[in-house]
C-alpha positions in Angstrom: -31.9 -73.4 -81.3 -29.5 -70.8 -82.7 -27.4 -71.9 -85.6 -24.1 -70.4 -86.9 -26.0 -69.2 -89.9 -28.5 -67.3 -87.7 -25.6 -65.8 -85.7 -23.9 -64.5 -88.8 -27.1 -63.0 -90.1 -27.6 -61.2 -86.8 -24.1 -59.8 -86.9 -24.5 -58.6 -90.4 -27.8 -57.0 -89.5 -26.2 -55.2 -86.5 -23.4 -53.9 -88.7 -25.8 -52.6 -91.3 -28.0 -51.0 -88.6 -24.9 -49.3 -87.1 -23.8 -48.0 -90.4 -27.2 -46.7 -91.2 -27.4 -44.8 -87.9 -23.9 -43.4 -88.5 -25.0 -42.2 -91.9 -28.1 -40.6 -90.5 -26.0 -38.9 -87.7 -23.5 -37.5 -90.2 -26.3 -36.3 -92.4 -28.0 -34.6 -89.5 -24.8 -33.0 -88.4 -24.1 -31.7 -91.9 -27.7 -30.4 -92.2 -27.6 -28.8 -88.8 -24.3 -27.1 -89.5 -25.6 -25.7 -92.7 -29.2 -25.0 -91.9 -29.3 -25.0 -88.1 -32.4 -27.3 -88.2 -31.9 -28.6 -84.7 -31.4 -25.2 -83.0 -35.0 -25.0 -81.9 -34.8 -28.5 -80.5 -31.6 -27.7 -78.6 -33.2 -24.4 -77.3 -36.2 -26.2 -76.1 -34.1 -28.9 -74.4 -31.9 -26.2 -72.8 -34.9 -24.3 -71.5 -36.4 -27.5 -70.0 -33.1 -28.5 -68.3 -32.1 -25.0 -67.1 -33.9 -25.4 -63.7 -32.3 -28.7 -63.2 -28.8 -27.2 -64.0 -29.5 -24.4 -61.5 -30.6 -26.8 -58.8 -27.4 -28.8 -59.3 -25.2 -25.7 -59.2 -27.0 -24.2 -56.2 -25.0 -26.1 -53.5 -21.7 -25.1 -55.1 -22.8 -21.4 -55.4 -24.0 -21.4 -51.8 -20.7 -22.9 -50.7 -18.7 -20.3 -52.7 -20.9 -17.5 -51.3 -20.5 -18.6 -47.7 -16.8 -19.1 -48.2 -16.3 -15.7 -49.8 -18.4 -14.0 -47.2 -16.5 -15.6 -44.3 -13.2 -14.8 -45.9 -14.1 -11.2 -46.6 -15.4 -10.8 -43.0 -12.3 -12.3 -41.5 -10.2 -10.1 -43.7 -12.2 -7.0 -42.7 -11.9 -8.0 -39.0 -8.1 -8.5 -39.3 -7.8 -5.2 -41.1 -9.9 -3.5 -38.5 -7.8 -4.9 -35.7 -4.6 -3.8 -37.5 -6.0 -0.3 -38.0 -7.0 0.0 -34.4 -3.6 -1.2 -33.3 -1.9 1.4 -35.6 -4.3 4.1 -34.3 -3.6 3.2 -30.7 0.2 3.3 -31.3 -0.2 6.6 -33.1 -2.1 8.0 -30.2 0.5 6.7 -27.7 3.3 8.2 -29.9 1.4 11.5 -30.0 0.9 11.5 -26.3 4.6 10.8 -25.7 5.5 13.6 -28.1 3.1 16.0 -26.2 4.7 14.9 -22.8 8.2 15.4 -24.2 7.3 18.8 -25.6 5.7 19.9 -22.4 8.7 18.7 -20.4 11.0 20.6 -22.8 9.0 23.7 -22.2 9.1 23.3 -18.5 12.8 22.6 -18.5 13.4 25.7 -20.5 11.4 27.7 -18.0 13.3 26.1 -15.2 16.6 27.0 -16.9 15.4 30.5 -17.4 14.4 30.7 -13.7 17.8 29.2 -12.7 19.6 32.0 -14.7 17.6 34.6 -12.8 18.3 33.2 -9.4 21.6 34.5 -7.8 22.0 31.0 -6.3 23.4 27.7 -7.4 20.5 25.5 -8.6 19.8 22.3 -10.4 16.7 20.7 -11.9 15.2 17.5 -10.5 12.2 15.3 -11.3 9.6 13.9 -8.9 9.5 10.1 -8.8 7.0 9.6 -6.0 4.5 11.6 -4.0 3.0 11.1 -0.5 0.3 13.5 0.4 -1.1 11.8 3.5 -2.7 13.8 6.3 0.3 13.4 8.7 3.2 13.5 6.2 3.5 15.6 3.1 6.6 14.3 1.3 7.8 13.8 -2.2 10.8 11.8 -3.6 13.0 13.3 -6.2 15.5 11.7 -8.5 18.6 13.4 -7.1 20.6 12.2 -4.2 24.0 12.0 -2.5 25.7 10.9 -5.7 24.5 14.2 -7.3 25.7 16.3 -4.4 22.3 16.8 -2.7 22.5 17.6 1.0 19.9 17.7 3.8 18.4 21.1 4.3 18.4 22.3 0.7 15.6 24.5 -0.5 13.3 23.1 -3.2 11.3 25.3 -5.6 9.0 25.1 -8.5 8.4 27.8 -11.1 6.1 29.6 -8.7 7.6 29.5 -5.3 9.0 27.4 -2.4 7.9 23.7 -2.4 9.8 22.5 0.7 13.2 21.3 1.9 15.3 18.2 1.5 14.6 16.0 4.6 16.5 12.8 3.9 19.1 11.9 1.3 19.8 8.5 -0.3 22.4 7.6 -2.9 20.2 8.3 -6.0 17.1 10.0 -4.5 16.0 12.3 -1.7 12.9 12.9 0.4 11.5 16.5 0.4 9.3 17.7 3.2 6.6 20.0 1.8 5.8 23.4 3.3 2.2 22.1 4.0 3.5 19.5 6.4 2.2 20.1 9.9 5.7 20.0 11.4 7.1 22.4 8.9 7.6 26.2 9.5 9.3 28.9 7.4 10.5 32.3 8.5 8.8 34.8 6.2 8.2 38.5 5.7 5.5 40.4 4.1 6.7 41.8 0.8 4.7 44.9 1.1 5.5 45.9 4.7 8.6 43.9 5.6 6.9 42.4 8.7 8.6 39.2 9.7 6.8 36.1 11.1 6.6 32.3 10.7 4.2 30.4 8.4 3.2 26.9 9.3 2.0 23.8 7.4 -1.6 22.8 8.1 -1.7 19.3 6.6 -3.7 20.6 3.6 -2.1 21.0 0.2 -3.7 24.4 -0.5 -3.5 26.1 2.9 -0.8 27.5 5.2 -1.3 29.1 8.6 0.0 32.3 10.3 -1.5 31.8 13.8 -0.1 34.8 15.7 0.3 38.2 14.0 0.3 41.3 16.2 -2.9 43.4 16.0 -0.8 46.4 15.1 0.7 44.7 12.0 -0.5 46.1 8.7 -1.5 43.0 6.7 -4.1 42.6 4.0 -5.7 39.8 1.9 -3.5 39.4 -1.2 -0.3 40.3 0.6 2.7 38.2 -0.8 4.9 36.4 1.7 8.6 35.7 0.8 11.4 33.9 2.7 13.1 36.3 5.1 16.4 34.4 5.2 16.1 34.4 9.1 17.9 31.4 10.5 19.9 30.8 7.4 17.9 27.8 6.2 16.0 29.3 3.3 17.6 31.9 1.0 15.9 35.3 1.3 13.5 36.7 -1.3 11.8 33.4 -2.5 8.1 33.6 -2.9 6.2 31.4 -0.4 2.5 32.2 -0.3 -0.3 34.7 -0.6 -2.7 35.8 2.2 -6.2 34.5 1.6 -8.0 35.4 4.9 -7.5 37.3 8.1 -9.4 36.8 11.4 -9.0 38.2 14.9 -8.3 35.9 17.8 -11.1 35.2 20.3 -9.7 37.8 22.7 -8.6 40.1 19.9 -5.1 40.1 21.2 -3.6 39.1 17.8 -4.6 38.2 14.3 -4.7 34.9 12.5 -4.3 34.5 8.8 -4.3 31.7 6.2 -2.4 31.7 3.0 -2.3 29.8 -0.2 1.1 28.3 -1.3 2.6 30.0 -4.3 4.0 26.6 -5.5 1.6 24.4 -7.4 1.9 21.4 -5.0 -0.9 19.4 -6.6 0.7 19.4 -10.1 4.4 19.3 -9.5 6.6 17.5 -12.1 10.0 19.3 -12.2 11.7 21.2 -9.4 14.7 23.3 -8.7 17.2 22.4 -5.9 18.9 25.4 -4.3 22.4 25.6 -2.8 23.3 28.4 -0.4 26.3 29.0 1.8 24.2 28.0 4.8 23.5 24.5 3.5 27.0 23.3 4.5 26.8 25.1 7.9 23.4 23.5 8.8 24.2 20.1 7.3 24.3 18.2 10.6 21.1 19.6 12.1 19.1 21.3 9.4 15.7 20.1 10.4 15.9 21.8 13.8 15.0 25.0 12.0 11.9 23.4 10.5 10.3 21.9 13.6 7.8 23.7 15.6 9.1 25.0 18.9 
């Protein structure tokens, strides 16, 4: 059995032990501070525990590495996407600038051509193209509200494109010279021989089916509008002869010609007014149809 005396003795013993340990600790701290006597012990303990510390830190380092890598990759992807968008926009802007620049050049050329023509003219843009086998038509952005009338001659920078066929309020249909139902009275620039040239349904070919054998014609001869019939103003370039063949009975010659106008790459055109436009306004297409 424990007695109060024994309890008091134990308490005093514990206090003395604690004080002794405290004294030893303080002495060791003072000695270590002055003489570094525990440095080798700490170094040994640190070397022994280093792998354990690294193992404990490894998950945190792996997490930080993965998180940094993912963040960097996401940032790079976003930056790449942003740069691509800026590059695409820059390319679109550059393309638009090139288109505007080219249009300005062509408009200046059209204006210069307009000044050279002794006719009333105005520029127009193509808004739609139909180059089917049976119908070669285009639609331009000028119509009744701009004073356009049926029968007006349409040119590009190189020659005759066709003639206004139908007119709406804000646009007009133009029948091309390559349409099978279209014919133009022309003359050979070199000799003055007059004839008709017909559409073939092909964008790069016109036909002169009946030319007298006595006519002096050559490959390379230039054909211009003769002004006959009052539909097309005289002196406008139409086509160039590309081939000449005799008919089967050799009673006449047949020729093919290439349109002077660039019908495949048309963008901007010139509409021509002449004194005959008003005269032929009611029935202008009669002069265009084959007899």
